[in-house]
C-alpha positions as CSV (number, residue, x, y, z in Angstrom):
1,M,0.0,0.0,0.0
2,I,2.7,2.4,0.9
3,K,4.5,1.7,-2.3
4,F,1.3,2.1,-4.3
5,I,0.5,5.4,-2.5
6,N,4.0,6.6,-3.0
7,N,3.7,5.9,-6.7
8,I,0.4,7.8,-6.7
9,F,2.0,10.8,-5.0
10,V,4.9,10.7,-7.5
11,K,2.4,10.7,-10.4
12,K,0.5,13.5,-8.9
13,K,3.7,15.4,-8.4
14,K,4.5,14.9,-12.1
15,L,1.1,15.9,-13.1
16,T,1.4,19.0,-11.0
17,V,4.6,20.0,-12.7
18,I,3.2,19.4,-16.1
19,S,0.2,21.5,-15.3
20,M,2.4,24.3,-14.1
21,K,4.5,24.3,-17.3
22,R,1.4,24.4,-19.4
23,T,0.1,27.3,-17.3
24,I,3.4,29.2,-17.8
25,M,3.4,28.5,-21.5
26,L,-0.2,29.6,-21.7
27,L,0.5,32.8,-19.8
28,S,3.6,33.5,-22.0
29,F,1.5,33.1,-25.1
30,V,-1.1,35.4,-23.7
31,F,1.5,38.1,-22.8
32,A,3.2,37.7,-26.2
33,F,-0.1,37.8,-28.0
34,S,-1.1,40.9,-26.0
35,A,2.2,42.6,-27.0
36,V,1.9,41.8,-30.6
37,F,-1.8,42.8,-30.6
38,A,-0.9,46.1,-28.9
39,Q,1.6,46.9,-31.6
40,K,-0.7,45.7,-34.4
41,K,-3.2,48.0,-32.8
42,A,-0.7,50.8,-33.1
43,V,-0.4,50.2,-36.9
44,T,-4.2,49.9,-37.2
45,S,-4.6,53.1,-35.2
46,A,-2.1,54.9,-37.5
47,Q,-4.2,53.8,-40.5
48,N,-7.4,55.0,-38.8
49,F,-5.9,58.4,-37.9
50,R,-4.7,58.7,-41.5
51,N,-8.2,58.0,-42.8
52,A,-9.6,60.5,-40.4
53,G,-7.1,63.2,-41.6
54,D,-5.3,63.4,-38.2
55,F,-1.9,63.1,-39.7
56,E,0.1,64.1,-36.6
57,Q,-1.4,61.2,-34.6
58,A,-1.0,58.9,-37.5
59,L,2.7,59.7,-37.8
60,K,3.1,59.4,-34.0
61,S,1.5,55.9,-34.0
62,I,3.4,54.5,-37.0
63,N,6.7,55.9,-35.9
64,E,6.3,54.2,-32.5
65,A,5.6,50.9,-34.4
66,V,8.9,51.2,-36.4
67,D,11.1,52.5,-33.6
68,V,13.7,49.8,-32.9
69,S,14.5,51.4,-29.5
70,N,10.9,50.9,-28.5
71,S,10.6,47.5,-26.7
72,K,6.9,47.4,-27.6
73,A,7.7,47.6,-31.3
74,A,9.9,44.4,-31.3
75,K,7.2,42.5,-33.2
76,T,6.3,45.3,-35.7
77,H,9.4,47.2,-36.8
78,S,10.5,44.3,-39.0
79,V,7.1,43.7,-40.5
80,P,6.8,44.8,-44.2
81,K,3.2,45.9,-43.7
82,T,4.2,48.3,-41.0
83,W,6.6,50.1,-43.3
84,E,4.2,50.0,-46.2
85,T,1.6,51.7,-43.9
86,R,4.2,54.3,-43.0
87,G,4.9,55.1,-46.6
88,D,1.2,55.4,-47.3
89,I,0.8,57.9,-44.4
90,F,3.6,60.1,-45.6
91,Q,2.1,60.1,-49.1
92,A,-1.3,61.1,-47.6
93,V,0.5,63.9,-45.7
94,F,1.8,65.3,-49.0
95,R,-1.6,65.1,-50.7
96,S,-3.3,66.8,-47.8
97,N,-1.3,70.0,-48.3
98,E,-0.2,69.7,-44.7
99,G,3.4,68.9,-45.7
100,N,4.6,71.5,-43.1
101,I,4.0,69.0,-40.3
102,V,6.9,66.9,-41.6
103,N,10.0,67.6,-43.8
104,D,10.0,66.1,-47.2
105,P,7.1,63.5,-46.9
106,L,7.7,61.9,-50.3
107,T,11.3,61.0,-49.6
108,E,10.1,59.5,-46.3
109,A,7.4,57.6,-48.2
110,F,10.0,56.2,-50.7
111,N,12.4,55.1,-47.9
112,S,9.5,53.4,-46.2
113,Y,8.4,51.5,-49.2
114,K,12.0,50.5,-49.9
115,K,12.3,49.2,-46.4
116,A,9.1,47.2,-46.8
117,I,10.5,45.6,-50.0
118,E,13.7,44.7,-48.1
119,L,11.7,43.0,-45.3
120,D,9.3,41.3,-47.6
121,A,11.3,38.1,-48.1
122,K,8.3,36.1,-49.2
123,K,7.2,38.8,-51.6
124,R,3.6,38.9,-50.2
125,S,3.3,42.6,-50.5
126,E,4.8,43.1,-53.9
127,K,1.6,44.0,-55.8
128,S,0.4,46.5,-53.2
129,I,3.9,48.1,-52.9
130,K,4.3,48.3,-56.6
131,L,1.0,50.1,-57.0
132,K,2.0,52.6,-54.3
133,L,5.3,53.2,-56.0
134,F,3.5,54.1,-59.2
135,T,1.3,56.6,-57.3
136,L,4.4,57.9,-55.5
137,T,6.0,58.6,-58.9
138,N,3.0,60.7,-59.9
139,D,3.2,62.6,-56.6
140,L,6.9,63.2,-57.1
141,L,6.2,64.5,-60.6
142,I,3.7,67.0,-59.2
143,Q,6.1,68.1,-56.5
144,A,8.9,68.5,-59.1
145,S,6.8,70.5,-61.5
146,N,5.5,72.8,-58.7
147,A,9.0,73.2,-57.3
148,F,10.5,74.0,-60.7
149,N,7.9,76.6,-61.5
150,D,8.4,78.2,-58.0
151,G,12.2,78.4,-58.5
152,N,12.9,75.7,-55.9
153,Y,15.3,73.9,-58.2
154,D,17.0,71.9,-55.4
155,L,13.7,70.2,-54.5
156,A,12.8,69.7,-58.1
157,Q,16.1,68.0,-58.7
158,K,15.7,65.8,-55.6
159,S,12.2,64.8,-56.7
160,F,13.4,63.8,-60.2
161,E,16.3,61.8,-58.6
162,T,13.8,59.9,-56.4
163,I,11.8,59.0,-59.4
164,M,15.0,57.7,-61.0
165,S,15.7,55.6,-57.9
166,I,12.2,54.1,-58.0
167,N,12.8,53.2,-61.6
168,E,15.9,51.3,-60.6
169,L,14.3,49.2,-57.9
170,P,14.2,45.5,-59.1
171,L,10.5,45.4,-58.2
172,I,9.9,48.0,-61.0
173,K,13.0,47.4,-63.2
174,N,12.3,43.7,-63.8
175,D,9.0,44.5,-65.5
176,N,10.8,46.3,-68.3
177,P,14.6,45.9,-68.0
178,D,15.5,47.9,-71.1
179,F,13.4,50.9,-70.2
180,V,15.3,54.2,-69.6
181,D,13.3,57.2,-68.4
182,T,15.4,59.7,-70.4
183,E,12.8,62.5,-69.8
184,T,13.2,62.3,-66.1
185,I,17.0,62.2,-66.3
186,L,16.9,65.3,-68.6
187,N,14.6,67.1,-66.2
188,A,16.9,66.3,-63.3
189,G,19.7,67.9,-65.3
190,L,17.6,71.0,-66.1
191,A,16.8,71.4,-62.4
192,A,20.4,71.0,-61.5
193,Y,21.5,73.5,-64.1
194,N,19.0,76.1,-62.8
195,A,20.2,75.3,-59.3
196,E,23.7,76.1,-60.6
197,K,24.9,72.6,-59.7
198,F,26.6,72.3,-63.0
199,D,28.5,69.1,-62.4
200,D,25.3,67.3,-61.7
201,A,23.7,68.9,-64.8
202,I,26.6,67.7,-66.9
203,K,26.3,64.2,-65.5
204,Y,22.6,63.9,-66.3
205,F,22.8,65.6,-69.7
206,T,25.7,63.4,-70.7
207,E,23.7,60.3,-69.7
208,V,20.8,61.4,-71.8
209,A,23.0,62.2,-74.8
210,E,24.3,58.6,-74.6
211,Y,20.7,57.5,-75.4
212,E,20.6,60.0,-78.2
213,Y,17.6,61.8,-76.6
214,D,16.7,65.0,-78.4
215,E,19.8,64.6,-80.5
216,G,21.9,67.8,-80.8
217,R,20.0,69.9,-78.3
218,T,21.2,67.7,-75.4
219,Y,24.8,68.4,-76.4
220,S,24.1,72.1,-76.4
221,L,22.9,71.7,-72.8
222,I,26.1,69.9,-71.9
223,A,28.1,72.7,-73.5
224,A,26.0,75.4,-71.7
225,A,26.7,73.7,-68.3
226,Y,30.4,73.6,-69.0
227,Q,30.4,77.3,-70.1
228,S,28.5,78.2,-67.0
229,K,31.4,77.1,-64.8
230,K,33.3,80.1,-66.3
231,T,36.7,78.6,-66.5
232,V,38.9,78.5,-69.6
233,S,39.3,74.7,-69.3
234,D,35.5,74.2,-69.1
235,T,34.9,76.5,-72.1
236,L,37.3,74.4,-74.1
237,K,35.4,71.3,-72.9
238,A,32.2,73.0,-74.2
239,I,33.9,73.4,-77.6
240,D,34.9,69.7,-77.6
241,V,31.3,68.7,-76.8
242,L,29.9,70.8,-79.6
243,K,32.5,69.5,-82.1
244,E,31.5,65.9,-81.2
245,A,27.9,66.8,-81.6
246,F,28.5,68.4,-85.0
247,E,30.2,65.3,-86.2
248,K,27.3,63.2,-85.0
249,Y,24.5,65.6,-86.1
250,P,26.0,67.6,-89.0
251,E,22.6,68.9,-90.0
252,E,21.8,70.3,-86.6
253,N,22.2,74.1,-87.1
254,S,21.8,75.0,-83.5
255,I,25.1,73.2,-82.7
256,L,26.9,75.2,-85.3
257,V,25.4,78.5,-84.2
258,Y,26.4,77.7,-80.6
259,L,30.0,76.7,-81.6
260,I,30.4,79.8,-83.7
261,Q,29.2,82.0,-80.9
262,I,31.8,80.5,-78.5
263,Y,34.5,81.2,-81.0
264,L,33.2,84.7,-81.5
265,D,33.3,85.2,-77.7
266,L,36.8,84.0,-77.6
267,D,37.9,86.2,-80.5
268,R,38.9,83.1,-82.4
269,T,37.7,84.6,-85.7
270,E,39.3,82.1,-88.0
271,D,37.7,79.1,-86.3
272,A,34.4,80.9,-86.3
273,M,34.6,81.8,-90.0
274,S,35.4,78.2,-91.0
275,Y,32.4,76.9,-89.1
276,L,30.2,79.7,-90.5
277,E,31.2,78.7,-94.0
278,V,30.1,75.1,-93.2
279,A,26.8,76.5,-91.8
280,I,26.1,78.5,-94.9
281,S,26.9,75.5,-97.1
282,Q,24.2,73.6,-95.2
283,D,21.6,76.4,-95.1
284,A,22.3,79.2,-97.4
285,S,18.9,80.8,-96.7
286,N,19.6,81.5,-93.0
287,P,20.1,85.3,-92.4
288,V,21.7,84.7,-89.0
289,Y,24.8,83.1,-90.7
290,Y,25.3,86.1,-92.9
291,F,24.8,88.5,-90.0
292,A,27.5,86.6,-88.0
293,Q,29.8,86.6,-91.0
294,G,29.3,90.3,-91.4
295,G,30.3,90.8,-87.7
296,L,33.4,88.7,-88.2
297,Y,34.5,90.8,-91.2
298,E,34.0,93.9,-89.2
299,K,36.3,92.5,-86.5
300,L,38.9,91.8,-89.3
301,E,38.4,95.4,-90.5
302,K,37.1,94.3,-93.8
303,E,34.1,96.6,-94.0
304,E,33.2,96.1,-97.6
305,E,32.9,92.3,-97.0
306,A,30.9,93.1,-93.9
307,I,28.5,95.3,-95.8
308,S,28.0,92.6,-98.4
309,M,27.2,90.0,-95.8
310,Y,24.8,92.3,-93.9
311,E,23.0,93.1,-97.2
312,K,22.7,89.4,-98.0
313,S,21.2,88.8,-94.5
314,L,18.6,91.6,-95.0
315,S,17.8,90.3,-98.5
316,L,16.6,87.1,-96.7
317,N,14.9,88.9,-93.8
318,S,14.5,92.6,-94.0
319,N,13.1,92.7,-90.4
320,Y,16.1,91.1,-88.8
321,F,16.8,93.6,-86.1
322,D,20.5,92.8,-85.4
323,T,21.5,93.1,-89.0
324,N,19.7,96.4,-89.4
325,F,21.3,97.7,-86.3
326,N,24.9,96.6,-87.2
327,L,24.6,98.1,-90.7
328,G,23.3,101.3,-89.4
329,V,26.1,101.6,-86.8
330,L,28.7,100.7,-89.5
331,Y,27.5,103.6,-91.7
332,Y,27.2,106.0,-88.7
333,N,30.8,105.2,-87.7
334,R,32.0,105.9,-91.3
335,G,30.4,109.3,-91.0
336,I,32.3,109.9,-87.7
337,K,35.5,109.0,-89.4
338,Q,34.7,111.3,-92.3
339,I,34.1,114.2,-89.8
340,E,37.6,113.6,-88.5
341,V,38.9,114.0,-92.1
342,A,36.9,117.2,-92.4
343,N,38.3,118.6,-89.1
344,A,41.8,118.0,-90.4
345,V,41.2,120.4,-93.3
346,P,43.1,123.7,-92.8
347,P,40.9,126.6,-91.7
348,N,41.6,128.6,-94.8
349,E,40.1,125.8,-97.0
350,S,36.5,126.3,-96.2
351,E,35.1,124.9,-99.5
352,R,37.1,121.7,-99.1
353,Y,35.9,121.5,-95.5
354,E,32.2,121.7,-96.6
355,E,32.8,119.0,-99.2
356,E,34.2,116.7,-96.6
357,V,31.3,117.4,-94.2
358,K,28.8,116.6,-97.0
359,K,30.6,113.2,-97.3
360,A,29.9,112.6,-93.6
361,D,26.3,113.6,-94.1
362,A,26.0,111.1,-96.9
363,W,27.1,108.2,-94.6
364,W,24.6,109.3,-91.9
365,E,21.8,109.5,-94.4
366,K,22.8,106.0,-95.4
367,A,22.6,104.9,-91.8
368,L,19.3,106.5,-91.0
369,P,16.9,104.0,-92.8
370,Y,18.4,101.1,-91.0
371,M,18.1,102.7,-87.6
372,E,14.5,103.8,-88.4
373,K,13.8,100.2,-89.4
374,C,15.2,99.1,-86.0
375,R,12.8,101.4,-84.3
376,E,9.9,100.1,-86.4
377,I,10.9,96.5,-85.3
378,T,11.6,97.3,-81.6
379,P,10.1,100.7,-80.8
380,D,11.4,100.9,-77.2
381,D,15.0,99.8,-77.7
382,E,17.2,102.4,-76.0
383,D,20.3,101.9,-78.1
384,T,18.2,102.5,-81.2
385,L,16.7,105.7,-79.8
386,E,20.2,106.9,-78.8
387,S,21.5,106.3,-82.3
388,L,18.5,108.0,-83.9
389,K,19.0,111.0,-81.6
390,N,22.6,111.4,-82.8
391,L,21.7,110.9,-86.4
392,Y,18.8,113.4,-86.4
393,Y,21.1,116.0,-84.6
394,R,23.9,115.6,-87.1
395,L,21.4,115.7,-90.1
396,K,19.8,118.8,-88.5
397,E,16.4,117.2,-88.3
398,M,15.6,119.0,-85.1
399,D,11.9,118.2,-84.8
400,K,12.7,114.5,-84.9
401,Y,15.6,115.0,-82.6
402,N,13.4,116.8,-80.0
403,A,10.8,114.0,-80.2
404,I,13.5,111.4,-79.4
405,L,14.7,113.5,-76.5
406,E,11.2,113.4,-75.0
407,L,11.0,109.7,-75.4
408,L,14.4,109.4,-73.6
409,D,13.2,111.8,-70.9
410,Q,16.1,114.1,-71.7
C-alpha cells in the first residue's frame, strides 16, 4: 500500500509539474499575443488616424511601431506591412497640403516602401507596394513641377532623382529591364542647371546624350553647363562637346550656331569663320549666318565684305533687327571717321571742309533708314533711340531730334 501510495504521489507530483508548465506556457502566449496585438493595434490606429485626416497622430503611432528602440515595437518594426503603412501615411500627408508637419514627406514615403521591400522576403506585399510606388511617382512629378515653377530647383532635382531611384528598384525594373526614363533624367539635369549645380547637370545631360535623346539639343545643354562654370578649361570642354555633336549631327544648325558663338566670344575669328562657311553651305537661306559673318568681317576690319554679308542677310529677312542695327552703326561710324577727315582740313580751305562734311552727311543719311527700321521692329530699344537721336542731330532734323529727346526723358 505504501508503495502504491508513493507511486500515486509521484504521479500526482509529475502531473502538477506538467500542469504548471502548461500554465506558464499559456501565460507566456497570452502576454506575447497581447504585446503583438498592442503593436498591431498601433499600426491599425495609425491607419485609422490617417483615414480621419489626423496626420500628426497617424505619424506618431506609425513611428512608434517602427522604432527599434521601442521595446513594444519588437514585433512590428521588422514587418513589411508596418513600413508600407508608414509610406502610405507620408504620401497622404503630401496630398493633404499639410506637408509643413513633416519635412520632405515623399522622400520618407519612398524610404518606407524601400524598407518594406527589403523585409518582404516572401514577396507577399509586392503587388500593393508596386502600386503605391506608381502613385508615388505621380506625386513626385507633381512636386517636381511645382518646385521647378516656383524656382525651388533643389527640391525639383531631388524629386526627379527619387523617381530615377524608383525606376531602378528591381521590383519596378524587372517589368521592363530595357526601359530608360530619359525624360526624367533630362529634367533632373535641367533642375540641377538652374540650381547652378553644373557638375550634376553635366552628368545627367551626358547620360541622356548617350541614349541620343533630343539629339543635338542635349549636347548644347552639356556645353552650356560647362560654359556656366566660367573657366577656360571648361569652355574648351564645351567646344569639344559641340564638335563631337557636330560630327554626330552635321545637319543640326543649333550646334553650329552655338559653336560659332563661343568662337566669337573667344575672338577666335578664323575658327568661327570656318564653321560659318560650313553652316552657310548647309543652309544658305539663314540670315543669321550672314549676319554673323558680317560681324566677323567687321572684326577683321574688312568693312566692304561686312556690308556685303549684312545686305545678304537683309535680303533674306529685312526685319532682322540685329543686321539692321549693325549696318546702321557701321555707316554711322563711317560718318564719324569722315568728320575727322573734315576737321583735319586747314581753316583757310572752307570749301574743301564743306565738301568733306557733306561726305559725312551722306554716310549718316545711309545709316538713317536702318536705324529707323530698327525702331519700327523694336520701338522701345534704348540703343536704337540713342542712335537716332545722334543721327537726327547731325542731319539737323531737329523736330525728330526733340521728339526722341522726349522719349528718352532728356
